[in-house]
C-alpha positions in Angstrom: -15.9 12.1 6.1 -13.1 10.4 4.3 -9.9 12.2 3.6 -9.5 10.4 0.2 -7.2 7.7 1.3 -9.6 5.0 0.3 -10.3 6.5 -3.1 -8.8 5.2 -6.3 -6.0 7.2 -7.9 -8.4 8.3 -10.7 -10.9 9.4 -8.1 -8.3 11.5 -6.3 -7.1 13.1 -9.5 -10.7 13.8 -10.6 -11.4 15.5 -7.2 -8.3 17.7 -7.7 -9.5 18.5 -11.3 -12.9 19.6 -10.0 -11.2 21.9 -7.4 -8.9 23.3 -10.1 -11.9 23.8 -12.5 -13.7 25.8 -9.9 -10.7 28.0 -9.8 -10.5 28.0 -13.6 -7.1 26.4 -13.5 -7.7 22.8 -14.5 -5.1 21.2 -16.8 -7.6 18.6 -18.0 -10.0 18.9 -21.0 -13.7 19.5 -20.4 -15.7 16.3 -20.5 -12.8 14.1 -19.5 -13.2 10.6 -18.2 -10.8 9.7 -15.4 -9.7 6.0 -15.4 -7.4 3.9 -13.3 -4.8 2.6 -15.7 -4.3 -0.6 -13.8 -8.0 -1.7 -13.8 -8.6 -4.9 -15.8 -11.5 -3.4 -17.8 -9.7 -0.1 -18.7 -9.6 -1.0 -22.4 -13.4 -1.2 -22.6 -13.7 2.0 -20.6 -11.3 3.8 -23.0 -13.3 2.6 -26.0 -16.6 3.8 -24.4 -15.2 7.2 -23.6 -13.7 7.6 -27.0 -17.0 6.5 -28.7 -18.7 9.3 -26.6 -16.1 11.8 -27.8 -14.6 12.3 -24.3 -11.0 12.9 -23.4 -9.5 10.2 -21.3 -7.2 10.8 -18.3 -5.4 7.6 -17.4 -4.2 7.6 -13.9 -1.4 5.3 -12.7 -1.2 4.0 -9.2 1.5 6.6 -8.3 -0.9 9.4 -9.4 0.8 10.2 -12.6 -1.5 10.9 -15.6 -1.6 10.7 -19.3 -4.3 12.5 -21.3 -5.7 11.0 -24.5 -7.7 13.3 -26.7 -10.8 12.0 -28.5 -9.7 13.2 -31.9 -6.5 11.1 -31.6 -8.5 7.9 -30.6 -10.9 7.8 -33.6 -10.1 5.8 -36.7 
């Protein structure tokens, strides 16, 4: 089984979020979409998640995150 080295930064953060949610300690909103900030289609993915009312966790290559809340994304 993989140790996570071949996973994208967003996948690694999402895995950590799942573990923390099991422990009821997740810092991320429910129904969040985890996206790699450096992917070329990230704009379209942000729009889709916002249209679905989901929070967005943007994950940079270094693993740092920014959370966008759906109520702040709607116009």
